[in-house]
N, C-alpha and C positions, 0 to 999 in steps of 0.2 A: 504494500500500500504506500507507494512512493509519494502520493499526493498528500499524505498526512504528515504534518509537522507540528511541533509544539506551538501552542497559541496562548498568548497571555490574555488577561481579562479585557484590556483595552482593545486589542485586535478582535477579540470575540464579539464585543458589543458593536464594534464598527461593522462587523460582518452581519450580525443579526439586524442592525438598523437598515441595511440594504435589503434585507429579506422582508421587512415589515410591510412593504407594498404588496407583496404576494400574500402574506398572511392576512393583511387587511382585506384583500380582494376576496379571500375565501371566507373569512369570518364576519365580514361586515357587508352591508348592501345599501344602495341608495334608494330612498323612497321616491314617490312621484313628485314630491316637492323638492327633490334633490338634496334633502338633508340626510346625513348618515344615520342609519339605524343600527343600534347595537343588536347583534343576533341573539344575545343571551340575556337581555334585560328582563324579559318576562318569560319565565319558564312555562307557565300555563299556555301562553300563546304559541309555544313551539311544540307542544305535545303531539300534534298531528304531523309534524315534519321530522322530528328526531326519532328515528326508528331503525331497528336492525333490518338490513336489506338483503342479507345473505345467510343461508344456513348450510351446514356441511355435515357429512356423515361422521359420527363419532366412532371411527373404526368400523368394526362389524357388529356393533351392539344393536343396530337397527334404530338408534336414536339420532335425530338430526338436531344439531345444536347451533346456536347463534355464533357467527364467526368471532364476535367480541363477547367475552363472558365476564361474569361478576366475581372478582377476587374480593373476598369479604374480610380480609385480615385487619382492616382499619375501620370497619363500619361502626358507627355510634348511633345511627338513626335508621331504624327499620323501614321508615317511609322511603328512603333512598332505594332500598332493595325492591320494594313494591313498585316504585316508579320505573326502575330499570326493567323489571319483568313486564310491566305494562307496555314498555317500549319495544318488547320483543326479545329481551335477553332470557335465555332459558337454561343456562348452565351456571351453577353457583358453586364456588370453591370456598370451603371453610375448614375449620379445625378447632379442637377443644382449647388450644393454646391462643386462639385469637380473641381473647377477652370475652365480650358479650355477643360475639358474632353469631354463634349457633342459636342462642336464645332469641335474638332479635329476628333472625331468619324464620325461626319457628313461629313467632308471634304474627308475622305479617303474611306468611305464605300458606297458612292452614287451608284456605279455600282454593289455592292454586297448586297444591302439592303435586298432582299428576301432570301438571304442565311443565314442571321444571326438573332438571337432572341435578341432584344434590350430591356433591362429592365432599366427604369429610375425611379425617385422618385419625390414625391412632395417636394418642397423646404421647409426646416425647418422653414424659415421665414414666410411661408404662414399660419402657425398655430398661429402666434402671433396676432390674430384678436380678437377684443373685441365683435363684433356682428356677428350673423350668416351670414348675407348677405355679410359682409366684408370677412368672411372666405371663402365663396363660390367664391367670386371674386378673392381672393388670389390663391385658388387652381386652378381655371380655367387659371389664368395668368401663373401660374407655368407650367402647361401642355403646354400651347401655346408657352411659352418660350423654353421649351425643344424641341418641334417639329421644331421650327425655327432653333435652334442650331444644331439639328441632321439632318437638311435638309430632313425631311421625313414628310409624311402626317399622319403617325400613329406610335405608339410604341406598342410593343408586350405586355409589362407589365408595369403597373404604381404602384409603391409600396409606402406604408407609411414608411417614413424613421424614424427609432428609434421608432417603434410603442409602444403604451401603450393601455390599455383597453379603455380609454376615446377616443382616436383617432380612435380605431377600430369600435366603435359604433356611431361615428359622423354621424348624418343624413345628414349634409351638404356635407360631403366627399362622401358618397354613392350616393347622388343626382348628384353631379358633375361627378362622375365616370360613372353612368348609362347613363347620357346625352352624355358624350364623347364616350361611347361605341356605342350608337345608331348612332352617327355621323361617326363612323368608325375610330375614332382617337386613340382608345386603345382597346386591346382584353381582357386582364386579369388584375386583381388587386391582391395585396398581401401585404406583410409587411416584413420589416427587424426589428429585435429586439435585443437590446444589454443589456436589463435590466433583473431584477428579475421577470418581468411580463410575461416572455415567456409562462408560463402555462395559464395565463389569455388570452393572445393574441391567443394562439392555440384554446381555447374554442370558441372564436368568429369566427374562420374560419368555423366552422360547421353551423353557422347561415347565411352565405352568399355564394351562389353558385358561384359567380364571383371570390371569393377569392381562387386563385389557387397556389400561390407561397409564401412559407415562407423561409426567409433567416435568420436562427438563428446562434448564435455562437456555433460551434461544433468542439471540439478538444480532444486530448488524455486525458486531465485533467478534462473535464466537461461532459463526456459521460453519467455518471450515473444521472446527473441532467436533461438531455433533451432527453434521448433515447426513453422513452415511448411516449412522446409527438410527436417526429419525426415518430416513428413507427405508431402511431394511425393516424396521418395525411396522411402518405404515403399510408396506406391501404385504405384510403378513396379517393385516386386519386389525392391528393395534391402533388405538387413538393417541394422537400426540397433542397435548394441551400445553402450549408454550407459555412460559412465565419469564419474569425479569427481562421483559422485552425492551425497557426504556434505558438500558445501560447505566444504571445507577441513579436515574431520576434526579440528576444534579440541578435541573432547571426548577425543581420544586421549591428551592430556596433562592431563586433568582433575585427577587427584590431584597436589597440590603447586603449583597455579597461584599461590596465596598463602594466608595463614592467616586471611584475613577470614571465610570461611565457617565456620571452626572456632569462632568466637566471640572477642570482645575479651579475655576472660579466659583464653584458651588458654595463654599463656606462664606464667601463675601456677599452673596446675594441677600436681598431683603427676605424676611420670613415668608411673605405671600408668594414671592417668586420661587423660593425654594420648594414650597408645596406644589406649585404648578409644574416645576421641572421634575420633581419626584413622582407626581401623578402620571406624567407622560412616560417616564422611565418604567414605572410599574406596569402601566397599561401596555407598553410596547413589549415588555417581558412576558406578560400574560398571553399576548397574541402569538408571540414566537413559540412559547411553551405549548400552547394549544395546537399550533401547526406542526411542531416537532412531534408531539404525541401521535397525531394523525399520520404523519409520514412514517413513523416507526411501525404503527399498526399495519399500514398498507404494505410495508416491506415484509413483515412477518407473514402476512396472509398471502403474499405473492408465491409462497411455497405451497404447492398443492398437497404436500404431505402433512401439513398442519391442519388439525381438525378445528381448533379454536385457540384463541389466546386469552389468558386471564390477566386482568389489570386491576389494581386496587381502586375501588370506588369509595369516596368519602362523602360526596355531596351531590346535590341535584346538578350543580354546574358540571361535575365530572361526567354525569350521564349525557348532558347536552353537548359536551365537547368531545367525548370519546366516540360516541356512536356514529357521528357523521362519517367516520372512516370505514364503516361497514360496507362491504361490497365494492369499494373503490379500488382503482388500479394504481399501482406504484408508478410514478413518472419521474421526469427529469428534475423538476423542482424539488420533489421529495428527496431524491438522491443528493442534491446540492445542500439541502438542509441537514441531512444526516452526516454528510462529509464535514460540514462546518462544526457540528456538535462533536463528532468524534475527534477532530483535530484539537478541540478545546480540552476534552477530558482524557486524551490519549495517555498521559502519564499521571492521571489522577484515579482512573477507574481500574481497580484490580479485577481482572476477568474471573468471574465465578467459575470454579472448576479447574482453573489453571493451577498447577502444582509444581511448576518448574523450580521455584525458589526453595521449596520445602526440603528437597534432598540436599540442599547446600547449607541448611541451617544446622549448626553444631548442637543445638539444644532441642531441635524438633518442634519448634513453636509453629502452630498452625496458622501461618500468615494469612492465607486466603480466607479462612473462617473468621479470624479476628477483624479483618478489613471489611468483610461482609457484615459483621455485627455493627461496625462503625457506620456503614452505609445505612443500616436500618435505623440507627440512632439519629444521625444527622440529616440524611436525605429523605427518609421515609417518615421520620417523626415517631417511629415505633420504639420509644425509649425503654419501655418496660420489657419488651421481648429481647431487645439488644442486651440489656444489663443481665437479664435472666440467663440468656445463652452464654454470655461471657463468664458469668459466675460459676457455670457448670464445668468449666475447663479446670484441669489440674493446676495447682499453683506453679508447678515448674514449667507450664506451657503458656503462661500469661505474658503479656507484652512487656512487663517490667524486667523480664529476663534478658531483654535486648539492650538495656541501658549501657552496660559495660562491654558489649560485644562489638567486634570489628565489622559486623554485618557482611560476611562474605556472600550471603544470599543476594544482596543488592546488585552485585556485579552480573548476576545471571538473569535478572529480570529483563525480559525482552522489551518491556514498555517503559523502562526508566523510572519506575515508581520509587520514591524515597522511602523504602521499607522501614528502616530503623526509626526515622522521624515519625512516620505514620503510626507505627506500633506503640511508640512511647505516648503519642497523643491519644491513641485509642485506649490505652490502659488507664490514663488519667480520666478520660471521659467515661468509660464503661465501668470503672470501679468507683465512680462518682467522686473523684478527687478534683474535678474541674470546677 
């Protein structure tokens, strides 16, 4: 990717300023009186326009799902779930560890249960068992808890959360699933995978007929690492549900990154003028972010082996800005936007699943996992999950072990990420020392 080069913040914002005409032409329209109308001012007025326009086969399950689906990891308002479903979304991804997610979904989808495909996961805590019988008990309790929260007597899919090869071949897990399937409590199993073990996890799918759904990290920067695995599974009738499509979602914290984009004379401006400049900057950032999201989704869905993509919805605004990408084709302007973004985050975004540096770490610190937790904390705003995941690591694998290290791993990072500096920052952040 020779066109990619390191880009600083000033250059990035110069780039996106040039793109705002395109973003504006997509997200805004002129009324008959030639006044600009904001496309998203009134959600109710747009309900008849914002809809899913394309449905795809969910592998060989016989279920057709919306090409853009509901990731419920950050949901705090059940009405947003109901609104998305009313707009045509019919695949919901949740988990016991996603706060109130399951409960909120259960409250609002009682009357629409048969219209949606609900995929939940085994609780991560269930795997912290010392004995086989304890593991089976934990997994059963995890499923029963999800059924209670979701107010349903069955889930369509039950996935291994953060799958590894050892979890995929767990006899106890398969025993619990097969029993639940016979009881009508679950239809299909599958796995989500965030690690470098994607290839190993995929191989196990071919050993179990009930394994129907793989949820891998799939985005503009990691296609070459997972494309063949995705293609092979898809051709065997498995469903591919893409996640982490937005490459770190750095634009979620666009307003307030720093004052550089506001101009060098920003501090000397009168207060009223400062507000005007800031409002324009924030508005421009929102428009570019919305357009970036659409371009990302269109790129993912240009792969015919993808059944659907899941993205975290928080608000009605997310529904109104995400769904217009449904059924759209990826084009020249979309590629230009993604190239601009990837140049900016090239040495910031730790590719999920890349494990090159790990073999060069003398202390075996899980660099990729820790930087993923930092991403959850900073970019996704999911602080509770990030801190919880980090605190579950052994003490000798935490980021503070890198303080006095020469960081030989850093030399082998193909993306030039400042690993030692990032891990030190991550430790202070995730151990709540910041």
